[in-house]
C-alpha positions as CSV (number, residue, x, y, z in Angstrom):
1,V,70.0,122.5,195.6
2,L,71.9,119.9,193.6
3,N,70.1,120.6,190.4
4,D,70.5,124.4,190.8
5,Y,74.2,123.8,191.7
6,L,74.9,121.7,188.6
7,N,73.4,124.3,186.4
8,S,75.7,127.0,187.7
9,V,79.2,125.3,187.7
10,F,82.2,125.3,185.6
11,I,84.6,122.3,185.7
12,I,88.2,122.8,186.5
13,H,90.9,120.7,188.1
14,N,91.2,120.3,191.9
15,R,92.8,117.8,194.2
16,Y,90.0,115.4,194.7
17,A,90.7,111.8,194.2
18,G,88.1,109.1,193.5
19,E,85.7,107.9,190.8
20,M,83.4,109.8,188.4
21,V,80.2,111.3,189.7
22,L,77.3,112.1,187.4
23,G,74.5,114.7,187.7
24,R,71.7,115.8,185.4
25,G,70.6,119.3,184.9
26,L,68.7,121.5,182.5
27,F,71.8,121.9,180.3
28,G,72.5,118.2,180.0
29,T,74.7,115.7,181.8
30,Y,77.6,116.9,184.0
31,F,80.5,114.7,185.0
32,F,82.7,115.1,188.1
33,Q,85.9,113.3,187.4
34,R,89.0,112.8,189.3
35,N,90.6,116.1,190.4
36,D,87.5,118.0,189.3
37,I,85.7,120.6,191.5
38,A,82.5,122.5,190.9
39,F,82.6,126.3,191.5
40,P,79.4,128.2,191.9
41,M,78.6,130.8,189.3
42,R,76.3,132.7,191.6
43,A,77.4,134.3,194.9
44,G,74.3,133.0,196.7
45,L,75.3,129.4,196.2
46,T,78.6,129.6,198.1
47,G,77.1,127.9,201.2
48,P,75.3,125.1,199.2
49,C,78.5,124.5,197.2
50,Q,80.4,123.8,200.4
51,D,77.6,121.5,201.6
52,F,77.5,119.7,198.3
53,N,81.2,119.0,198.3
54,E,81.0,117.7,201.8
55,T,78.1,115.5,200.8
56,L,80.2,114.0,198.0
57,K,83.0,113.1,200.5
58,Q,80.5,111.4,202.7
59,L,78.9,109.5,199.8
60,K,82.4,108.3,198.8
61,R,83.2,107.1,202.3
62,G,79.8,105.4,202.6
63,G,80.2,103.3,199.4
64,V,77.3,105.0,197.7
65,Y,79.5,106.5,195.0
66,G,79.4,103.4,192.8
67,H,75.7,103.2,193.1
68,I,75.2,106.7,191.9
69,L,77.4,105.9,188.9
70,E,75.3,102.9,188.0
71,Q,72.1,104.9,188.4
72,W,73.1,108.0,186.5
73,L,75.8,106.8,184.0
74,P,74.2,105.7,180.7
75,Q,74.7,102.0,180.0
76,P,75.7,100.8,176.5
77,P,72.8,99.2,174.7
78,P,73.1,95.4,174.1
79,V,74.6,94.3,170.8
80,N,72.0,93.3,168.2
81,W,73.8,90.4,166.5
82,E,71.1,89.8,163.9
83,R,71.4,93.3,162.8
84,V,75.2,93.0,162.7
85,L,75.0,89.8,160.7
86,L,72.5,91.4,158.3
87,I,74.7,94.4,157.8
88,A,77.8,92.3,157.3
89,G,75.9,90.0,154.8
90,G,74.7,93.0,152.9
91,L,78.2,94.4,152.7
92,G,79.6,91.0,151.6
93,L,76.8,90.7,148.9
94,F,77.6,94.2,147.8
95,A,81.3,93.4,147.5
96,L,80.6,90.1,145.7
97,L,78.3,91.8,143.2
98,H,81.0,94.3,142.5
99,L,83.6,91.5,142.1
100,I,81.3,89.7,139.7
101,L,80.7,92.8,137.7
102,F,84.4,93.5,137.6
103,F,85.2,90.0,136.4
104,V,82.5,90.1,133.7
105,Y,83.6,93.5,132.4
106,Y,87.2,92.5,132.6
107,R,86.6,89.3,130.6
108,R,84.6,91.3,128.1
109,A,87.3,93.9,127.8
110,M,89.9,91.1,127.3
111,R,87.7,89.4,124.7
112,L,87.2,92.6,122.8
113,K,91.0,93.2,123.0
114,L,91.7,89.7,121.7
115,L,89.0,90.0,119.0
116,G,90.5,93.3,117.9
117,E,94.0,91.7,117.7
118,S,92.6,88.6,115.9
119,E,90.8,90.8,113.4
120,G,94.0,92.7,112.8
121,H,95.9,89.5,112.2
122,Y,93.3,88.2,109.7
123,R,93.2,91.6,108.0
124,D,97.0,91.5,107.6
125,L,96.8,88.0,106.2
126,I,94.2,89.0,103.6
127,E,96.0,92.2,102.8
128,K,99.3,90.5,102.3
129,S,98.0,87.3,100.6
130,P,99.4,86.8,97.1
131,M,96.0,85.4,96.1
132,A,93.3,87.7,94.9
133,I,90.5,87.9,97.6
134,F,87.3,89.9,97.7
135,I,84.1,90.0,99.7
136,Q,80.8,90.2,97.9
137,R,77.2,90.6,99.1
138,E,74.2,90.2,96.8
139,G,76.6,90.3,93.8
140,A,78.2,93.6,94.8
141,L,81.8,93.9,95.7
142,V,82.3,95.0,99.4
143,Y,86.0,94.7,99.8
144,A,89.1,93.7,97.7
145,N,92.7,93.1,98.8
146,P,95.7,94.5,96.9
147,A,96.3,91.2,95.0
148,F,92.8,91.5,93.5
149,L,93.5,95.1,92.4
150,H,96.7,94.0,90.8
151,L,95.2,91.0,89.1
152,F,92.2,92.9,87.6
153,G,94.1,96.1,87.0
154,A,91.8,98.2,89.3
155,P,93.2,101.5,90.6
156,S,91.9,101.5,94.2
157,V,89.4,99.8,96.5
158,Q,87.2,102.9,96.7
159,Q,86.7,102.8,92.9
160,V,85.6,99.1,92.8
161,Q,83.5,99.1,96.0
162,G,79.8,98.6,95.2
163,Q,80.4,97.5,91.7
164,S,78.9,94.3,90.4
165,I,81.3,91.4,90.3
166,L,80.0,90.5,86.9
167,G,82.0,93.5,85.6
168,F,85.1,91.5,86.3
169,I,83.9,88.4,84.3
170,A,84.3,88.0,80.5
171,E,81.1,88.5,78.6
172,E,80.8,84.9,77.5
173,E,80.9,83.8,81.1
174,R,78.6,86.4,82.7
175,D,75.3,84.5,82.3
176,R,76.7,81.4,84.0
177,V,78.3,83.3,86.9
178,A,75.1,85.4,87.3
179,R,73.1,82.2,87.6
180,F,75.5,81.0,90.4
181,L,75.1,84.3,92.2
182,T,71.3,84.2,92.0
183,D,71.1,80.6,93.2
184,R,73.5,81.3,96.1
185,S,71.5,84.5,97.2
186,A,68.3,82.5,97.1
187,G,69.7,79.7,99.2
188,R,69.7,77.2,96.3
189,P,72.7,74.9,95.7
190,A,75.5,76.6,93.8
191,P,79.1,75.4,93.1
192,N,81.6,76.7,95.5
193,T,84.5,76.0,93.1
194,Y,84.4,76.7,89.4
195,G,86.5,77.9,86.5
196,T,85.7,81.0,84.5
197,I,87.4,83.8,82.5
198,G,88.4,87.0,84.3
199,L,88.2,90.4,82.7
200,R,90.9,93.1,83.5
201,G,90.4,96.8,83.4
202,D,92.3,97.0,80.1
203,G,90.0,94.5,78.4
204,S,92.4,91.6,78.5
205,T,91.2,88.2,79.8
206,F,92.7,85.3,81.7
207,P,91.6,81.9,82.9
208,A,90.5,82.1,86.6
209,H,89.8,79.5,89.2
210,V,87.2,80.7,91.8
211,Q,86.5,79.4,95.3
212,V,83.6,80.8,97.4
213,A,83.0,80.5,101.1
214,P,80.1,82.0,103.2
215,V,81.1,84.3,106.0
216,E,79.2,86.1,108.8
217,L,80.1,89.8,109.1
218,P,78.9,92.3,111.8
219,D,76.7,93.9,109.2
220,G,75.2,90.7,107.8
221,P,76.1,87.5,105.8
222,A,78.4,87.7,102.8
223,H,80.7,85.6,100.7
224,L,84.5,85.4,100.8
225,V,85.8,84.7,97.3
226,F,89.3,83.6,96.2
227,V,90.4,84.1,92.6
228,E,93.5,82.4,91.2
229,N,95.1,83.2,87.8
230,F,95.3,79.8,86.1
231,T,97.4,81.0,83.1
232,E,100.7,79.6,84.4
233,I,99.0,76.4,85.7
234,L,97.3,75.8,82.3
235,K,100.6,76.4,80.5
236,A,102.3,73.9,82.9
237,G,99.5,71.4,82.3
238,E,99.8,71.9,78.6
239,V,103.5,71.3,78.7
240,L,102.9,68.2,80.9
241,R,100.3,66.9,78.4
242,E,102.7,67.4,75.6
243,S,105.4,65.6,77.5
244,E,103.1,62.7,78.2
245,E,102.0,62.5,74.6
246,R,105.7,62.4,73.5
247,F,106.4,59.7,76.1
248,R,103.3,57.7,75.0
249,T,104.2,58.0,71.3
250,L,107.7,56.8,72.0
251,A,106.6,54.0,74.4
252,E,103.9,52.8,72.1
253,N,106.1,52.5,69.0
254,T,109.4,51.3,70.4
255,S,110.5,47.6,70.3
256,A,111.7,47.7,73.9
257,A,109.3,46.7,76.7
258,I,108.5,49.9,78.8
259,F,106.3,49.6,81.9
260,I,105.6,51.3,85.2
261,Y,105.1,49.3,88.3
262,Q,104.0,50.6,91.7
263,G,104.0,48.5,94.8
264,S,103.8,44.9,93.4
265,G,101.6,45.6,90.4
266,F,101.9,47.1,86.9
267,R,100.4,50.6,86.3
268,Y,101.3,50.8,82.6
269,V,102.6,48.4,79.9
270,N,103.4,49.3,76.3
271,P,102.7,47.0,73.3
272,A,106.3,45.7,73.2
273,T,105.7,44.3,76.8
274,V,102.7,42.5,75.4
275,D,104.7,41.1,72.5
276,I,107.6,39.8,74.6
277,T,105.5,38.2,77.4
278,G,102.5,36.9,75.3
279,Y,100.1,38.3,77.9
280,S,97.4,40.9,77.0
281,R,97.6,44.4,78.6
282,G,94.6,43.6,80.8
283,E,96.2,40.4,82.1
284,L,99.5,42.2,82.8
285,L,97.8,44.9,84.8
286,Q,96.3,42.3,87.1
287,M,99.7,40.6,87.7
288,A,102.6,41.3,90.1
289,F,105.7,42.3,88.2
290,W,107.7,39.3,89.5
291,D,105.1,36.8,88.2
292,L,106.8,37.0,84.8
293,V,110.2,36.3,86.1
294,H,111.8,32.8,85.9
295,P,111.9,31.0,89.2
296,D,115.7,31.0,89.1
297,H,115.7,34.9,89.3
298,R,112.3,35.7,90.8
299,D,113.4,36.3,94.4
300,M,116.3,38.6,93.2
301,V,114.0,40.7,91.0
302,K,111.3,41.0,93.6
303,E,113.7,42.0,96.3
304,R,115.4,44.6,94.1
305,G,112.1,46.0,92.8
306,M,110.6,46.6,96.2
307,A,113.9,48.0,97.6
308,R,114.1,50.5,94.7
309,Q,110.7,51.9,95.6
310,R,111.8,52.3,99.2
311,G,114.7,54.5,98.0
312,E,117.4,51.9,98.7
313,A,120.5,51.6,96.5
314,V,120.1,48.6,94.1
315,P,121.7,47.9,90.7
316,S,119.9,49.9,88.0
317,R,120.8,47.4,85.2
318,Y,121.0,43.6,85.1
319,E,119.8,40.6,83.2
320,F,117.3,37.8,84.0
321,K,115.0,35.3,82.4
322,V,111.2,35.6,82.0
323,V,108.6,33.0,81.2
324,T,106.1,33.9,78.5
325,K,102.4,32.9,78.6
326,G,103.2,30.0,76.4
327,G,105.9,28.7,78.7
328,E,108.9,29.9,76.6
329,E,111.9,31.2,78.4
330,R,113.3,34.5,77.3
331,W,116.3,36.6,78.4
332,V,115.8,40.3,79.0
333,Q,118.2,43.1,79.8
334,F,116.5,45.3,82.4
335,S,117.0,48.8,83.6
336,A,114.8,50.9,85.9
337,G,114.6,54.3,87.6
338,V,112.5,55.7,90.4
339,M,109.6,58.2,89.8
340,E,106.5,59.5,91.6
341,L,103.0,58.6,90.5
342,D,99.9,59.9,92.3
343,G,102.1,61.0,95.2
344,R,103.7,57.6,95.8
345,P,107.0,56.2,94.6
346,A,107.0,54.0,91.5
347,A,109.5,52.6,89.1
348,L,109.8,53.0,85.3
349,G,111.3,49.9,83.8
350,T,112.7,49.1,80.4
351,A,113.5,45.6,79.1
352,F,115.2,44.5,75.8
353,D,114.7,41.0,74.6
354,I,118.3,39.5,74.4
355,T,117.3,35.9,73.9
356,E,119.0,35.7,70.5
357,R,122.2,37.2,71.9
358,K,122.2,34.8,74.8
359,N,121.6,31.8,72.4
360,A,124.5,33.0,70.2
361,E,126.7,33.3,73.3
362,D,125.7,29.7,74.3
363,R,126.5,28.4,70.8
364,L,129.9,30.1,70.7
365,D,130.7,28.7,74.2
366,H,129.7,25.2,73.0
367,L,131.9,25.5,69.9
368,A,134.8,26.7,72.0
369,H,134.6,23.8,74.4
370,Y,133.2,20.9,72.4
371,D,134.4,19.2,69.1
372,S,132.1,20.0,66.2
373,L,132.3,16.5,64.7
374,T,132.1,14.3,67.7
375,G,130.5,16.5,70.2
376,L,133.0,15.5,72.8
377,P,134.7,18.1,75.1
378,N,137.9,19.4,73.9
379,R,141.0,20.2,75.9
380,L,139.9,23.9,76.4
381,L,137.1,22.7,78.6
382,F,139.6,21.5,81.1
383,F,141.7,24.6,81.4
């Protein structure tokens, strides 16, 4: 009766109070909750319906209501903690894998971005460099900056790409430069710095200084080459050599002692210095400059000579005595100035032998203060 009844009901509200009651029928599970009543769908079940409702009331009064719930209400399955942990671990591993992939790709993207910016900076440096720069591979020109085009009189990069770099070298230098290229391509030793003669597009030539450095490019190894026009440098060097020759001619033929000292030692002495001191040039170059000075003046000359090289203010002209190799005392009038030699301060000194003048001054002083016949002091000595 109960099964037939449950298969023929429709649940609506009523005034019943109490807990939930469960029944099972052909159409699934039915629940009778608080304030719910079952109405029969067939007229023949009116009597059984009343009996069933009365039975429910009795079951509730008798305390069997809860037992029915426990028997018919589906219980939740126990929690499988191993499965929960396995699923959680899988999800965590999945998240960690995605985090690692994100970090790797993010770093790669940042590196590519920085690499692109760095390449842009280097390209700007090369493009704006005043020095001619080009890249060559196997003797063929791959890239040239604007300074190279200007130096060699080339119209554009497209017109010089792929050309042999020997076309930019004067004919008399091509065999030597070609030998350098062959040795470098074969892995044999080749000079990384050398001088040659460049050839412009209009046929004019110029002295060039070349520096080569190997580089690794994305499409393979190549060489980065720097070319400097040495015309102005050679002219400046020629002017300097001419100036040095004039100085040497003057210094070698003057009667004044001319010398250069740096630190405590002599770097250069002219022949007049040899004549005045009696020492040879080799001996003088092994001596300290104050070794020639008389003991009465040595400390003064040493102190001033070192202070002058330190840039301190000292008298530029004064007199002192020197002692020759033979022990003779001589007076010199000395003047000096500061110069730079090999990147360090030095002093250029000039000395005139004034021994005769000093002796004449001493004789005049003696005649002025002593009687010429008796040799006794006269009255001027006392005033």
